[in-house]
C-alpha positions in Angstrom: 33.1 0.6 76.6 33.6 -0.2 80.2 33.4 3.1 82.7 37.1 3.7 83.7 37.5 3.2 79.8 35.3 6.1 79.3 36.0 8.3 82.0 40.0 8.4 80.9 38.5 8.9 77.2 36.1 12.0 78.7 39.3 13.7 80.3 41.9 13.0 77.0 38.6 14.7 74.8 37.9 17.7 77.3 42.0 18.3 77.9 43.1 17.7 74.1 40.1 17.2 71.9 39.0 20.3 70.2 43.0 21.1 69.9 43.7 22.1 66.9 46.2 23.6 64.9 47.9 24.1 62.0 46.4 24.7 57.9 43.1 25.1 58.5 41.8 21.3 60.0 39.2 21.0 61.6 38.4 18.6 64.4 35.4 17.5 66.3 35.5 15.0 69.6 33.5 12.7 71.3 33.5 10.3 73.9 34.4 7.3 70.7 36.9 9.4 69.3 37.9 12.8 67.1 37.6 13.0 63.3 39.7 15.6 61.8 39.3 17.7 58.6 42.2 18.0 56.5 42.4 20.5 53.7 44.8 19.1 50.6 47.0 21.4 51.1 49.3 23.8 53.3 50.5 22.1 56.2 47.7 19.8 57.9 48.2 18.6 61.2 46.2 19.0 64.9 46.6 17.3 68.4 43.9 15.5 69.1 43.9 12.9 72.1 47.3 13.8 73.5 49.0 12.9 69.8 49.9 14.7 67.2 48.2 13.8 63.6 49.2 15.4 60.2 47.7 14.5 56.6 51.0 14.2 54.8 49.7 13.2 51.5 47.5 11.8 48.5 48.6 9.5 46.5 46.0 7.2 44.6 42.9 8.1 46.8 45.3 6.4 49.8 46.2 9.3 52.5 49.5 9.5 53.8 49.3 10.0 57.3 51.1 10.4 60.2 49.9 9.8 63.5 51.6 9.4 67.3 54.6 9.4 64.9 53.6 6.4 63.1 53.0 7.4 59.3 51.0 5.1 57.2 49.0 4.5 54.6 44.5 4.6 54.5 42.7 4.3 51.5 39.4 5.5 51.9 36.9 3.3 53.7 40.0 1.7 55.3 41.8 1.5 58.8 44.7 1.2 60.1 46.7 0.9 63.5 48.9 3.5 64.9 50.5 5.0 68.3 48.0 2.9 69.6 44.7 4.3 68.1 42.8 3.2 65.0 42.6 5.3 61.9 40.1 5.3 59.4 39.4 7.0 56.4 36.5 8.4 55.9 36.4 10.4 52.9 39.4 11.5 50.6 37.7 14.8 48.1 40.2 17.7 46.0 39.6 19.6 48.6 39.8 17.9 51.6 40.2 14.6 53.8 37.9 13.2 56.2 39.8 10.8 59.2 38.6 9.4 62.3 41.0 9.1 65.1 40.1 6.4 67.9 41.5 4.7 70.6 
């Protein structure tokens, strides 16, 4: 990552990275993106890197997500692009879904 991109990402993380909201979701952000742990129940949405990310549901082990206004379905270990971000699903359990959002 070049210095300018790193500086922009640092500014975004400091400005928006830790801003979680709703449903007991947890966020952890670093220079290379944010990890979000969504609970499987309730309204699960957070604001990270200046965009809203929301867990819509889980179907056949794949997470249905809405990131930056785009709805995507991502299997465990897979990734997809949404709103200029790469979204990966690390883990789906009976109680939580762990997602990684990176620019």
